[in-house]
Structure formats: structure tokens, C-alpha cells
C-alpha positions in Angstrom: -8.8 -8.0 -25.7 -8.3 -10.7 -23.0 -9.7 -14.1 -22.1 -9.1 -16.6 -19.4 -7.0 -19.7 -18.9 -7.2 -22.5 -16.4 -4.5 -24.6 -14.8 -5.0 -27.6 -12.5 -2.4 -28.5 -9.9 -2.7 -31.8 -8.1 -2.7 -31.3 -4.3 -0.7 -33.7 -2.2 -2.2 -33.0 1.2 -1.1 -34.4 4.6 -3.7 -35.9 6.9 -4.7 -32.6 8.4 -5.0 -30.7 5.2 -7.0 -33.6 3.6 -9.4 -33.4 6.5 -9.9 -29.7 6.0 -10.4 -30.0 2.2 -12.9 -32.8 2.7 -14.8 -30.8 5.2 -15.0 -27.7 3.0 -16.1 -29.6 0.0 -18.7 -31.6 2.0 -20.2 -28.3 3.4 -20.3 -26.9 -0.1 -22.2 -29.9 -1.3 -24.7 -29.8 1.7 -25.3 -26.1 1.1 -25.8 -26.7 -2.6 -28.3 -29.5 -1.7 -30.2 -27.1 0.6 -30.4 -24.5 -2.1 -31.5 -27.1 -4.7 -34.3 -28.3 -2.4 -35.6 -24.7 -2.0 -35.4 -24.0 -5.7 -37.2 -27.3 -6.6 -40.0 -26.7 -4.1 -40.5 -23.2 -5.2 -40.6 -24.3 -8.8 -43.1 -27.1 -8.1 -45.5 -24.7 -6.2 -45.2 -21.5 -8.2 -43.4 -22.3 -11.5 -40.8 -19.7 -10.6 -37.1 -19.9 -9.6 -35.2 -17.6 -7.2 -32.3 -15.5 -8.3 -28.8 -15.8 -6.8 -29.2 -12.8 -4.5 -32.4 -14.3 -3.2 -30.5 -17.5 -2.2 -27.7 -15.5 -0.7 -30.1 -13.6 1.6 -32.2 -16.7 2.4 -29.3 -18.9 3.5 -27.0 -16.5 5.2 -28.0 -17.9 8.6 -27.7 -21.5 7.4 -25.0 -23.6 9.3 -23.5 -24.9 6.1 -23.3 -21.3 4.8 -21.5 -20.2 8.0 -19.1 -23.2 7.8 -17.7 -21.6 4.6 -16.3 -18.2 4.1 -19.2 -15.9 3.1 -18.0 -15.2 -0.5 -17.3 -18.9 -1.0 -20.7 -19.9 0.2 -22.3 -17.3 -2.1 -20.4 -18.8 -5.1 -21.9 -22.2 -4.2 -25.4 -20.8 -4.1 -24.8 -18.8 -7.3 -23.9 -22.1 -9.1 -27.3 -23.6 -7.9 -29.2 -20.5 -9.2 -27.4 -20.7 -12.5 -28.2 -24.4 -13.0 -31.9 -23.6 -12.5 -31.7 -20.6 -14.8 -30.1 -22.9 -17.5 -33.0 -25.4 -17.0 -35.6 -22.6 -17.7 -33.6 -21.5 -20.7 -33.6 -25.1 -22.1 -37.4 -25.3 -21.6 -37.7 -22.1 -23.7 -35.4 -23.6 -26.3 -37.8 -26.6 -26.6 -40.7 -24.2 -27.3 -38.7 -22.3 -29.9 -37.4 -25.6 -31.5 -33.7 -24.9 -30.9 -33.4 -27.7 -28.3 -34.5 -31.2 -29.0 -33.8 -33.2 -25.8 -36.0 -32.5 -22.8 -34.0 -31.3 -19.8 -34.3 -32.5 -16.2 -34.5 -30.4 -13.1 -31.2 -30.2 -11.2 -31.0 -33.0 -8.6 -29.3 -33.5 -5.3 -25.8 -35.0 -4.8 -25.8 -37.5 -2.0 -22.6 -38.3 0.0 -20.6 -36.3 -2.4 -18.0 -33.5 -2.5 -18.6 -30.3 -4.4 -16.2 -27.9 -6.0 -15.4 -24.8 -3.8 -14.6 -21.5 -5.4 -12.5 -18.8 -3.7 -12.5 -15.3 -5.3 -9.0 -13.9 -5.7 -9.8 -11.0 -3.3 -10.2 -13.5 -0.4 -7.0 -15.3 -1.0 -3.7 -13.8 0.2 -0.2 -14.6 -0.8 2.3 -14.9 2.1 5.9 -16.2 1.7 5.0 -18.2 -1.4 1.9 -19.7 0.2 -1.7 -19.0 -0.6 -3.9 -18.4 2.5 -7.5 -19.6 2.1 -10.0 -18.4 4.8 -12.6 -20.6 6.4 -16.0 -19.8 7.9 -16.6 -18.2 11.2 -18.2 -21.3 12.7 -15.2 -23.5 11.8 -12.9 -21.4 14.0 -15.4 -21.8 16.9 -15.8 -25.5 16.3 -12.3 -26.6 15.5 -10.0 -23.7 16.2 -9.0 -23.4 12.5 -9.3 -20.2 10.6 -7.5 -20.9 7.4 -5.4 -23.4 5.3 -2.5 -22.9 3.0 -1.5 -24.2 -0.4 1.7 -23.4 -2.4 1.6 -20.8 -5.1 2.5 -22.2 -8.6 5.9 -20.8 -9.8 4.7 -20.6 -13.4 1.8 -18.2 -12.7 1.7 -14.5 -11.8 -0.4 -13.9 -8.7 -1.7 -10.6 -10.1 -3.3 -12.3 -13.1 -5.3 -14.9 -11.0 -9.0 -14.2 -10.9 -10.2 -17.1 -8.7 -9.0 -20.4 -7.3 -11.2 -23.6 -7.1 -10.7 -26.6 -4.9 -11.8 -29.5 -7.1 -12.4 -32.9 -5.6 -12.2 -35.7 -8.2 -11.8 -39.5 -7.9 -10.3 -39.4 -4.4 -7.9 -36.6 -5.3 -7.9 -32.8 -4.8 -6.9 -30.3 -7.4 -6.2 -26.6 -7.1 -7.7 -25.0 -10.2 -6.3 -21.5 -11.0 -8.3 -19.3 -13.3 -6.1 -16.5 -14.6 -6.4 -13.8 -17.2 -4.7 -14.2 -20.6 -3.7 -11.4 -22.8 -4.4 -12.0 -26.5 -1.3 -12.3 -28.6 -1.4 -10.1 -31.7 0.2 -12.1 -34.6 -0.2 -11.1 -38.2 -1.6 -14.1 -40.1 -3.1 -14.5 -43.6 -6.8 -15.2 -43.2 -6.8 -16.3 -46.9 -4.8 -19.3 -45.8 -7.1 -21.9 -44.2 -6.7 -25.3 -42.5 -9.6 -27.8 -42.9 -10.0 -30.3 -40.1 -11.9 -33.6 -40.4 -12.3 -35.4 -37.0 -12.3 -39.1 -36.8 -11.4 -42.2 -34.7 -8.1 -43.8 -35.8 -7.2 -40.6 -37.5 -8.2 -38.3 -34.7 -7.7 -35.1 -36.7 -7.0 -35.0 -40.4 -5.8 -31.5 -41.5 -5.4 -30.2 -45.0 -4.6 -26.5 -45.9 -4.6 -24.4 -49.0 -1.0 -23.6 -48.3 0.0 -27.1 -49.6 0.4 -28.8 -46.2 -1.3 -31.7 -44.6 -1.0 -33.9 -41.4 -2.9 -36.4 -39.4 -3.0 -36.6 -35.6 -3.0 -40.3 -34.7 -5.9 -41.4 -32.5 -5.1 -45.1 -32.2 -3.1 -44.8 -29.0 -6.0 -42.8 -27.3 -8.4 -45.4 -28.6 -6.2 -48.2 -27.1 -6.2 -46.4 -23.7 -10.0 -46.2 -23.6 -10.3 -49.9 -24.6 -7.8 -50.9 -21.8 -9.7 -48.7 -19.3 -13.1 -50.3 -20.3 -11.7 -53.8 -19.9 -10.2 -53.1 -16.5 -13.4 -51.5 -15.2 -15.5 -54.4 -16.6 -13.3 -56.9 -14.9 -13.4 -55.1 -11.5 -17.2 -54.6 -11.6 -17.8 -58.2 -12.6 -20.2 -59.9 -10.1 -20.6 -56.7 -8.2 -23.9 -54.9 -7.5 -25.0 -52.0 -9.8 -23.4 -48.7 -8.9 -20.4 -50.4 -7.3 -17.4 -48.1 -6.9 -14.0 -48.4 -5.2 -10.7 -46.6 -4.6 -9.1 -48.8 -7.3 -11.8 -47.7 -9.8 -11.3 -44.1 -8.8 -7.5 -44.4 -9.4 -8.0 -46.0 -12.8 -10.5 -43.4 -13.8 -8.3 -40.5 -12.7 -5.3 -41.9 -14.6 -7.3 -42.2 -17.8 -8.8 -38.7 -17.4 -5.3 -37.2 -17.0 -4.1 -39.0 -20.2 -7.2 -37.7 -22.1 -6.5 -34.1 -21.0 -2.9 -34.5 -21.9 -3.9 -35.7 -25.4 -6.4 -32.8 -25.9 -3.8 -30.2 -24.9 -1.1 -31.6 -27.1 -3.2 -32.1 -30.2 -4.6 -28.6 -29.9 -1.2 -27.1 -29.5 0.0 -29.1 -32.5 -2.7 -27.6 -34.7 -2.0 -24.1 -33.4 1.8 -24.4 -34.0 1.2 -25.6 -37.6 -1.0 -22.5 -38.2 1.6 -20.1 -36.8 4.5 -21.7 -38.7 2.7 -21.6 -42.0 1.0 -18.2 -41.5 -2.5 -19.8 -41.6 -5.1 -17.4 -40.2 -8.3 -19.5 -40.6 -9.3 -22.9 -39.2 -12.4 -24.7 -40.6 -13.6 -27.5 -38.3 -16.0 -30.1 -39.7 -18.7 -30.9 -37.1 -22.2 -32.3 -37.1 -24.2 -31.4 -34.0 -25.3 -34.4 -32.0 -23.1 -36.8 -33.9 -21.5 -38.3 -30.8 -24.9 -38.9 -29.2 -26.8 -40.2 -32.2 -24.1 -42.2 -34.0 -24.9 -45.8 -34.7 -21.8 -47.8 -35.9 -22.3 -50.8 -33.7 -21.7 -51.2 -30.0 -17.9 -51.6 -30.0 -17.3 -48.7 -32.5 -19.8 -46.5 -30.7 -18.1 -47.0 -27.4 -14.7 -46.0 -28.8 -16.1 -43.1 -30.9 -18.2 -41.6 -28.1 -15.3 -41.8 -25.5 -12.8 -39.9 -27.8 -13.1 -36.3 -26.5 -13.3 -34.6 -29.9 -15.8 -32.0 -28.7 -13.4 -31.0 -25.9 -10.5 -30.8 -28.4 -12.6 -28.6 -30.7 -13.3 -26.2 -27.8 -9.6 -26.2 -26.9 -8.6 -25.3 -30.4 -11.2 -22.5 -30.4 -9.8 -21.1 -27.2 -6.3 -21.0 -28.7 -7.6 -19.4 -31.8 -9.2 -16.6 -29.7 -5.9 -16.1 -27.9 -3.8 -15.8 -31.1 -6.3 -14.1 -33.3 -7.0 -17.0 -35.7 -10.4 -17.1 -37.3 -12.3 -20.3 -36.2 -15.2 -21.5 -38.4 -17.3 -24.5 -37.6 -19.2 -26.1 -40.5 -21.4 -29.2 -41.0 -19.6 -32.0 -42.9 -22.4 -33.8 -44.7 -21.2 -35.8 -47.8 -17.6 -34.6 -47.4 -16.4 -38.2 -47.2 -18.4 -39.4 -50.2 -17.8 -36.5 -52.6 -14.6 -36.3 -54.6 -12.5 -33.2 -54.0 -10.5 -33.8 -57.2 -13.6 -33.9 -59.3 -15.3 -30.9 -57.6 -18.4 -32.9 -56.7 -21.4 -30.9 -55.4 -21.5 -30.8 -51.6 -25.1 -30.6 -50.4 -26.2 -30.0 -46.8 -27.7 -32.9 -44.8 -31.3 -33.5 -46.1 -30.8 -31.3 -49.1 -29.3 -33.7 -51.6 -30.6 -33.1 -55.1 -32.4 -35.9 -56.9 -29.9 -38.0 -58.9 -26.9 -36.8 -56.9 -24.0 -39.3 -57.1 -20.4 -39.0 -56.1 -17.8 -39.2 -58.9 -15.3 -41.3 -56.8 -15.4 -44.1 -54.3 -13.8 -44.9 -51.0 -11.9 -48.2 -51.3 -10.0 -50.4 -48.9 -7.5 -49.2 -46.2 -8.7 -45.6 -46.2 -8.1 -44.8 -49.8 -10.3 -42.7 -52.0 -10.3 -43.2 -55.8 -11.3 -40.3 -58.0 -13.1 -40.5 -61.3 -9.9 -40.8 -63.3 -8.5 -43.6 -61.0 -6.2 -41.3 -59.0 -5.9 -42.5 -55.4 -5.6 -40.1 -52.4 -6.0 -40.4 -48.6 -9.7 -40.8 -47.9 -9.6 -38.6 -44.8 -7.6 -35.9 -46.6 -10.3 -35.9 -49.2 -12.8 -35.2 -46.4 -10.7 -32.5 -44.9 -10.3 -30.8 -48.3 -14.0 -31.0 -48.9 -14.6 -29.3 -45.5 -12.7 -26.3 -46.9 -14.8 -26.4 -50.0 -18.0 -26.2 -47.8 -17.0 -22.6 -46.8 -14.7 -21.5 -49.6 -17.3 -19.4 -51.3 -18.5 -17.8 -48.1 -15.0 -17.0 -46.8 -13.6 -16.2 -50.3 -10.9 -18.9 -50.0 -8.8 -20.0 -53.0 -8.2 -23.8 -53.0 -5.7 -24.0 -55.7 -3.0 -24.4 -53.1 -4.4 -27.8 -52.0 -1.8 -30.0 -53.7 -2.1 -33.6 -54.7 1.0 -34.3 -52.7 -0.7 -33.1 -49.5 -3.7 -35.3 -50.3 -1.6 -38.4 -51.2 0.9 -38.5 -48.4 0.0 -36.6 -45.2 2.4 -36.8 -42.2 1.0 -38.8 -39.3 1.8 -37.4 -35.9 2.0 -39.7 -32.9 2.0 -37.3 -29.9 2.9 -39.8 -27.1 6.2 -41.3 -28.5 9.7 -40.1 -28.8 10.8 -42.1 -31.8 12.7 -40.2 -34.6 10.7 -39.5 -37.7 11.7 -41.5 -40.9 13.0 -39.4 -43.7 10.9 -39.1 -46.9 13.9 -40.5 -48.9 13.5 -43.8 -47.0 9.9 -44.5 -48.3 10.9 -46.1 -51.6 10.4 -49.6 -50.5 7.0 -48.9 -48.7 3.8 -50.1 -50.4 2.2 -47.1 -52.1 -1.3 -48.0 -50.9 -0.1 -48.2 -47.3 1.4 -44.7 -47.5 -1.7 -43.3 -49.0 -4.0 -44.8 -46.3 -1.9 -44.2 -43.2 0.3 -41.3 -44.1 4.0 -40.8 -43.4 4.5 -41.2 -39.7 6.6 -39.1 -37.3 6.5 -38.6 -33.6 6.5 -35.3 -31.7 6.7 -34.4 -28.0 4.9 -31.2 -27.0 4.6 -29.4 -23.7 1.2 -29.1 -22.0 -0.8 -26.0 -22.6 
């Protein structure tokens, strides 16, 4: 069994190469707009949409098609056909009740650059350089038939399936899609890790193997706040839709930091599972919670901008690669119910009459159970997420220790400070340890 990985490399082009990349991406965008226009008009008049092969045949004499290598142009038109196919699928989803938000027809992209996809068969490796062909018309117009980019040293050319030229915020990236072989590792599927996503505590993880840790989200939250302030200051007294090179640089820097955080947090979760022979991950997730949440304008802004959905997908990809079972479950009432008191955990909208939690969430992220015991509130939620699926998956939760619920390790992934020893916690306020967890820092490589 195999799946696919993706690696983005920043291109540092000279003036000539930048001109070529801009031209190729502009032509791809113009071709996509031409295909979009045809699809929209056909849909308005007949209610039907063309297939990708219909678009290939119709536009093979188009100048924008000829400006690109034929297979590259076909990939651009294929993306247009797929976007309209997805639109029709969403309309069917509305009729069946599986989709709630009404979709919009794909629109045009004016004065923009579009991603260009080169199949591996069209790209040749010569002396450590990748040769990318251009369209027949380009050679007649400009006397240029190809351009070159360096081959990454950490990738095997034979595993590459396609290469994309991705324009973003004034920069160009070479995106390499390559085949990954699944790594067969013997893990215990009866050992499970429950994950409760949040804001300050980005991921709170509790396992029935007696372990627990928290991935700190405060630094990522701070980055987003700083970015929003800078953008607001630059756009002040400017017309709506204003954009500049400075804004593009700020946005690109922030996006890189976010991708770095997602990769490191996902790798941290995976490493913990491999080290402790955990073969099942249970991720608490309520569909639409990022779009429909209402916690006030400031909290909403922070909550929505934290890329938890992207992190969940990245963890799922790593689980597929390493053979770990990934389970997604709704997390209704997991924060209110008491894990220590085994409170009932109803689904959203199915709460029985007279239901009441045994414990209570108190100040500074603490949860107090019925007998007065205090545990970390987020750990209580993560443990309850395991309870949501324990009967279905046949999990034994006796291994969830009170020590793991009381004092989880807090991981800060962007610092290099040494972790304090547990023996040095004697003078720390107990409530502080319960709420925040024992902190340590970790430096991880990008995935």
C-alpha cells in the first residue's frame, strides 16, 4: 500500500527565470478563465457541464493552450472541469441533505497567476537540473523552449509523480508530489490516544497507556495576533481590497510559520504513538465548529485562524503512512462531563431530560470532580473523547491514570529551552501545575 507526499521548495529565480514563471502562470490562468467562461455559459443555457476531455478537444487550438506544453494545458483544463463537477456534486448534496451551505459557481480570476502542473513524464533530469518544456508558440514568439530548476537532494527522482509551479504572495514554489511507501510497524490497537483540540492548548492528548501531553498553542495565537495588527495598520485609510508587496511578504511569512507549526505538531503526536506502541488515535471534532463558533469577535478571530483542521488532516496522513488507526468523533459534552465520575456522554441534541454533570470546570483550566479532586480541564475532555468510542472500539480505559490527568507535559515546539525536571516542581503552586501542565520544549524536523 502506498500514498503520496508533497514537498514545497522556494524558488529563488533570476530576472529571466522569474519572467518565464510569471508568463507560464499567467497563461495557465487565462486558459482556466476561458474554460470557466465556456462551462458557465453551457450550464446557464443547458444545465449541463462538459467533461475534461471535451475541454481538451475544444481548446486545443486556443492560443493560451498552445503557449503551454500540451499536457500542462490539459491539466489546467482538467482542474476547471473538476471544479464544476464538484459544484454539481454539492448541489446533489443539498437535495439529499448532506450539504447545508449553498455552493457558488466557479468564478474567474482576474489579473492573477494560476498553479501550473507538469506530469513527471514531461520533466527530464539532466545533470542535477530538471528540464520543464514550454509550449510550441513560446519558442516561435520568444525563442525559448524550456526552463530549468534544481532537483532537490532529499528526493528520489524515480518516486516523483508530478511537479507544480505554485505562485503565492509574490513568490514561486516548486511543489513535488512523490510516492510514499507505507511503513509497516507493529502497534497495539488497544492502546489509544485521545486528542482534544483547543486554542491556548492547541492539542491536549491523553492515552490509556498512562501518558499525557499538551501542545502549546499560545505562540501560534500570538503570531496570528501580530499579523492581524500589522495588516490592520497597513490597510488603515486605504481603499477596500488594497494589497501591496509588503502585505504579501507579511502574509507569506505568517503562512510559512503556520505550515511549520502544523508539521511539527503532527510529527510530535506520531512520535509519541510510536514510542509508546499506541495504535489508535481518537480525534475530537465537531463539523462546522470553526465556521459556526460564537465566542466573541476577538476569540473568534483567534480560534478560526488556528489551522486545527489542517493539523487533523496531517495527523491522518501520517497515520495512514505508519498504519495507525485514526478515528474522528464528535466531542459534545466532553468538557462538561466528569471522566472520574463516569458521567453519561450524550451526542449533541440527544441530552436526556435531567442530565447534569457531576463535576465543574473552575478557574485557570481546572476541573473539579464530585469528590473534590482537581484535574486538568482539557485532559478531562481528552479522556472523555476516548470514552466516546471506548465501547465501539473495545478500548479499556483503566490505563488512564490520575497522574496523567493532573500534570500533563506541555510542549512548546518553537523554543530550545531545556525542560525542567519533575523534581524541581516542589515550590510551584499546585493549581498552576494542574491548569498549565509541566512545560518542556522540543525542536522537531519538518515533515
